[in-house]
N, C-alpha and C positions, 0 to 999 in steps of 0.2 A: 275729457271736452274737445267739443271737434273740432276740425277746421270749417274754417266760417269764412268767404270775404263775397262781399258783395260786385256786381259786375264792373263799377265803378273802380273802386280798390285793385281787383286785376287791370283794368286797361292801367291807371297810373303805373304799377309796379311794373310792367309789360316797359311803358316809354322809360320810365326810367335806367331798364334794364338796357335797353335800345339806346340812349344817351351815351349811357357809361361807354356802349362799342364804339361809338362812331368818337368817342372821346380819345380812349386806348387807339383809332386808325390817325386821328390827327397828332398826337403827343411828337410827330415829324413835321407838323402844320403842312403833308400834303394827304389825300386822299389818294391811290393811284387808283386808273380802273379796275386790280384783283382785287386789290382790297375793297372797292364800291361792290363786285359783284359777292365777298367776302360778307359784307354787308348785307345785304341784301338777303343772302341766304338766312345769315341771324335774325333777318327783320323776319323774314315770312312766316321762319320756323316758332319763335315767339311770339309771334302772335296766332301761330295755330295753336300754340298752350294754352290760351283762354281757354278753348274748349276743354280743354281737362284739365283747367285749376278748376268751372264750373262743373267740369262732372264729380272733381273730385270733394266738392259743398253739397251737390245735391248725394251724392255716398254717405256723407258728413263724418267722413275718414279722419280718424283721431287723430292726433299731430304727430307723434310718431311718425307713423303709415306716411301724410303726408311729407315730410320731412325726406324721407326715405323719393317717393314718388317726382317730389322736387330734385332730389339731383340725378333722377335716372331721366326723367325730360331733359334738363341740362347736357349730361352727356347725350343724349340725340339731337343737341342742338352742336356741339364739338364735332360730334361725326358728322352730319349735314356739311359742316364749314371745312374739312379736311376731304371729306368726298368733292365736293366743289371745287376747289384744289386741285386734285387729282384729276378733276375732270378734263383738261385737254395734255396731258400728258406730265407738266412740269407741276412743279410746286416752287413758284418764284422766292426771293426772299420776302417781299414785299409780304404775298398770304404769309410765310410761315411765319413772320415778324407777329403780326396779327391775330394768326390764329393760338398760339404761343399764352397771346396777352388775354387775350378770351377764353381760353385754359383757364390761366392760372386765375381770372376776375372769377368768371361764371360758378371754379371750385370755391375759392375762397370767397364766394359768395354771404354773408350770413344772413341762414335761412328762417332766423328771428324776425328778422324785418319782412319776412311774407307770411308766417303763420304764428295766425292769434292763439291764445291760449282761452 
């Protein structure tokens, strides 16, 4: 069976991911400007994935192909966060900790919640 989401499902799933990322930044109860910039990059990149998810639905990708593609897209989010942190020439400890948390979160996300058989 193919990968099949409705637009509303995609929006809910992306919102949940973003909420989780914000919660990761709030672990120490403070979001620094450096962390905020990482969150903004993640927000922008994740909302940009909405088009990718719709395209996967239109292509009727099989579940295994969708799983691989989602992992690739999550890696792009991580790379964008790292690139943003590096953009000023210094990665602060706040940025490093948040990137580590986001990386672990995205890489361990249960993709079965994203993919329906």
